[in-house]
Every structure is written in structure tokens, then in C-alpha cells.
C-alpha positions as CSV (number, residue, x, y, z in Angstrom):
1,M,158.4,151.0,23.3
2,T,161.4,148.4,23.2
3,Q,158.4,145.8,23.7
4,I,156.4,147.4,20.8
5,A,159.3,147.5,18.3
6,T,160.2,144.1,18.8
7,L,156.4,143.0,17.9
8,E,157.1,145.3,14.8
9,T,159.8,143.1,13.7
10,D,159.2,139.7,14.8
11,L,155.7,139.1,15.6
12,Q,154.7,136.4,18.1
13,T,150.8,136.6,17.4
14,I,148.9,135.9,20.8
15,P,145.5,134.7,20.4
16,F,142.8,137.9,20.6
17,A,139.5,137.2,22.2
18,S,136.6,138.8,20.4
19,P,133.8,140.8,22.5
20,G,132.1,138.6,24.8
21,V,128.7,139.8,24.6
22,S,126.4,140.5,21.7
23,E,125.2,143.9,20.8
24,S,121.7,143.4,21.2
25,V,122.2,142.8,25.2
26,F,122.9,145.9,25.2
27,D,120.6,148.1,22.3
28,E,118.5,149.8,24.7
29,Q,119.3,151.5,28.1
30,I,119.0,149.4,31.1
31,F,118.2,152.4,33.0
32,D,117.1,156.5,31.7
33,L,120.5,158.2,31.8
34,P,119.8,162.5,32.6
35,E,121.3,164.4,29.4
36,I,123.5,166.5,32.3
37,L,125.3,162.9,33.4
38,H,128.6,163.8,31.1
39,R,128.9,166.9,33.8
40,P,130.8,166.1,36.8
41,M,129.0,167.9,39.7
42,A,125.8,165.8,37.9
43,L,127.3,162.7,38.5
44,A,128.4,163.2,41.8
45,S,124.7,163.2,42.6
46,F,123.3,160.4,40.1
47,Q,121.2,158.2,41.3
48,A,119.8,155.4,39.7
49,P,115.9,155.1,39.3
50,K,113.7,152.3,40.8
51,T,112.7,151.1,37.7
52,T,113.8,149.7,34.1
53,A,113.0,146.4,32.2
54,P,116.6,144.7,30.5
55,H,115.8,144.7,26.7
56,E,113.5,141.9,25.5
57,D,116.4,139.8,24.0
58,Y,118.4,139.9,27.8
59,E,117.7,136.3,29.6
60,P,119.9,136.9,32.7
61,S,120.8,133.6,34.4
62,A,119.5,132.7,38.4
63,T,122.0,134.8,39.4
64,G,123.2,137.2,36.5
65,E,120.6,139.8,37.4
66,I,121.1,143.6,37.3
67,S,122.4,144.3,40.9
68,S,120.4,146.9,43.1
69,V,119.6,150.1,42.2
70,D,120.2,151.3,45.4
71,A,124.2,150.9,45.3
72,M,126.2,152.3,43.4
73,P,128.8,149.6,41.8
74,T,132.0,149.0,42.9
75,A,133.6,149.4,39.8
76,L,132.2,153.4,39.5
77,T,133.1,153.8,43.4
78,A,136.8,152.3,42.3
79,N,137.0,154.6,39.8
80,W,135.6,158.3,40.7
81,S,137.9,160.6,40.1
82,R,138.6,158.8,36.7
83,L,135.4,159.0,35.7
84,F,135.7,162.8,36.6
85,L,139.2,163.3,34.7
86,S,138.2,161.6,31.4
87,D,135.6,163.8,29.9
88,L,133.1,160.8,28.3
89,S,130.4,161.6,26.5
90,A,127.2,161.0,28.1
91,K,126.8,158.4,25.9
92,S,129.8,156.6,27.0
93,Y,129.4,157.4,30.1
94,A,125.6,155.3,29.7
95,R,127.1,152.4,28.3
96,I,130.2,151.7,31.2
97,L,127.0,152.4,33.8
98,Q,124.9,149.5,31.7
99,F,128.3,147.2,31.9
100,A,129.1,148.4,35.8
101,R,125.1,147.4,36.8
102,L,125.6,143.8,35.6
103,N,126.1,140.9,38.3
104,E,128.2,137.9,38.3
105,G,126.7,135.3,35.5
106,W,125.0,138.0,33.8
107,R,125.9,136.1,30.8
108,G,125.6,132.4,31.8
109,A,128.2,130.3,34.6
110,G,131.5,131.9,34.9
111,S,130.7,135.2,33.1
112,K,132.1,137.8,35.4
113,S,131.1,141.3,36.2
114,L,133.0,144.8,35.2
115,S,136.3,144.4,36.7
116,D,137.6,147.8,38.7
117,R,140.9,146.9,37.1
118,A,139.6,146.9,33.8
119,L,137.6,150.0,34.0
120,E,140.4,152.0,35.5
121,A,143.2,150.8,32.3
122,F,140.2,152.2,30.1
123,L,139.6,155.5,31.7
124,E,143.4,156.1,32.3
125,F,144.1,155.3,28.7
126,L,141.7,157.9,27.9
127,I,142.7,160.8,30.5
128,R,146.8,160.0,29.3
129,L,145.8,160.6,25.8
130,G,143.7,163.4,26.1
131,D,143.0,164.8,22.4
132,D,144.8,162.5,20.6
133,V,141.9,159.9,20.9
134,V,138.6,160.0,19.9
135,E,136.0,157.2,22.4
136,P,135.8,154.1,20.8
137,E,132.9,151.5,20.4
138,L,133.0,149.4,23.9
139,T,131.9,146.2,25.0
140,L,131.9,144.3,28.4
141,T,133.4,140.8,27.6
142,A,132.0,137.2,29.8
143,R,135.7,137.9,31.6
144,G,135.1,141.6,32.7
145,T,137.2,143.4,30.6
146,L,136.5,146.1,28.6
147,H,136.7,145.6,25.1
148,A,137.4,149.0,22.4
149,E,137.4,149.4,18.9
150,W,138.3,152.0,16.7
151,F,136.8,150.8,13.1
152,R,137.8,153.4,9.3
153,N,137.4,149.9,7.4
154,T,137.5,146.5,7.1
155,R,141.5,146.7,6.6
156,R,142.1,149.2,9.0
157,H,140.8,148.4,12.7
158,L,142.2,148.7,16.3
159,D,141.1,146.5,19.1
160,L,142.0,146.5,22.7
161,E,141.1,144.7,25.3
162,F,141.4,146.6,29.1
163,I,142.7,143.9,31.8
164,S,144.6,146.2,34.1
165,E,147.3,148.9,33.5
166,E,149.9,146.3,33.2
167,K,148.0,144.4,30.9
168,V,146.8,145.0,27.7
169,F,145.7,143.1,24.8
170,F,146.2,144.5,21.1
171,G,145.0,144.1,17.7
172,L,146.2,146.4,14.8
173,F,145.1,145.9,11.5
174,D,146.3,148.6,9.1
175,G,146.0,147.9,5.8
176,K,148.4,145.0,4.6
177,T,149.9,144.7,8.1
178,V,149.0,143.0,11.5
179,Y,149.9,143.8,15.0
180,E,149.1,141.5,17.8
181,G,150.1,141.2,21.0
182,I,150.2,142.3,24.6
183,D,151.8,145.3,26.3
184,C,151.1,147.6,29.3
185,L,149.4,150.6,29.1
186,N,151.7,153.6,29.2
187,G,154.2,151.7,26.5
188,L,150.9,150.5,24.4
189,S,149.6,154.3,24.5
190,S,153.1,155.4,23.3
191,W,153.1,153.0,19.9
192,L,149.1,153.8,19.3
193,K,150.1,157.7,19.1
194,Q,153.0,157.7,17.2
195,R,151.5,155.3,14.4
196,S,151.4,157.7,11.0
197,S,147.9,156.3,10.4
198,Q,146.4,157.5,13.9
199,P,144.5,154.6,14.5
200,L,143.4,156.4,18.0
201,K,141.5,159.0,15.8
202,W,139.4,156.4,13.7
203,R,135.9,156.7,14.5
204,S,133.8,153.6,15.5
205,R,131.1,152.7,13.4
């Protein structure tokens, strides 16, 4: 809380990275997702289908292909219990599963697959805030981190980039006031929850 208060009164801007992936990459699902997937028992028994064609605009590099359908991505297995507890919608599950299935190099040389710690931080954020947060719009960055956006209008939107529970970049654009910086998950969650404008309730576009 102390760190956030300092950022309000003596703002030190830290460059905030925009999402590292075009929306067109994920315009269509990489694989079909059963409607029942949002239920924990169904998720536990989920196996990806053997067939899928990427979106026509998706051009993986030699190494940046979709991972084997026979193996559950490590980002998911490392966060199995959190997936149960987060109570994500089927849409958000589909999005995360798409991200998790991408290998290193999926967006060119140097691009990273979804980080276990990034997914952990995002799911923990949702679990801790519960009904105080609506699901954001998600994108995967080339660094393997998760970018989340809550949008009300062009003057009021919140952007978070989840690196780990110890490091989350944030950018809150709230009317005439702009807050940008970095904080741990606990401090940032508490600060955002207390904002009178309720940015965590802004619906994604």
C-alpha cells in the first residue's frame, strides 16, 4: 500500500509494454472447446482433439508451432488447482488454453511460450478478488507474459501485465489522472480494489 500511495503523489513512470500479439492471431479457436469445460470435473478429464487448423493469418516460425496435442502444456499442469478455483468462463478458458499450446518462437525468434508464473499470477489475482473483479480481455505477449485489459472508454481503462506474483506492470488511465508503475500482486490488488472508480468492474471491449 505504501508503494502505491507513493506512485499517486510522486509518480515515476515506468514504460508500459503494449500487448505483444495481434488479435488476428486468436480470432478463431485453435481447437474446439467443449461448453462443459468451465466445470472443474470436466476440465480434469479434458483432452485436446487431434485435429485443428490455425487461423489463416497465423504463420508460425520453424519452431513456433502449436505444441503436441498429446501433452498438457506445463503452464496448465503447474496451475491445475488455481484453474479449478478461479471460476473462469468457458471463453477465458479457451483463450488461456490457446496461449498455453503455443511453443517458443510462436511469434518469431525470441518470443516465449506462456510462463507458468505469469499464469499463476493472473489466476491468483482473480481468486483473491473474487466478485470484486470482472474477467478482462486477455492477450499473450512475446515475452510469455499475460496482458489483461479492463475498458470503459478511451479515457478510462486499466492495463495489467502479469510477470509473476512479485511483479505486475500496471497502467490505470482514469479520466485526467494516469498511474503507471510496477508492484507486487498483493499491493496492487488492494490498491485497485479501493479505487472509487472501480476499474476492476469495467467491462472489456
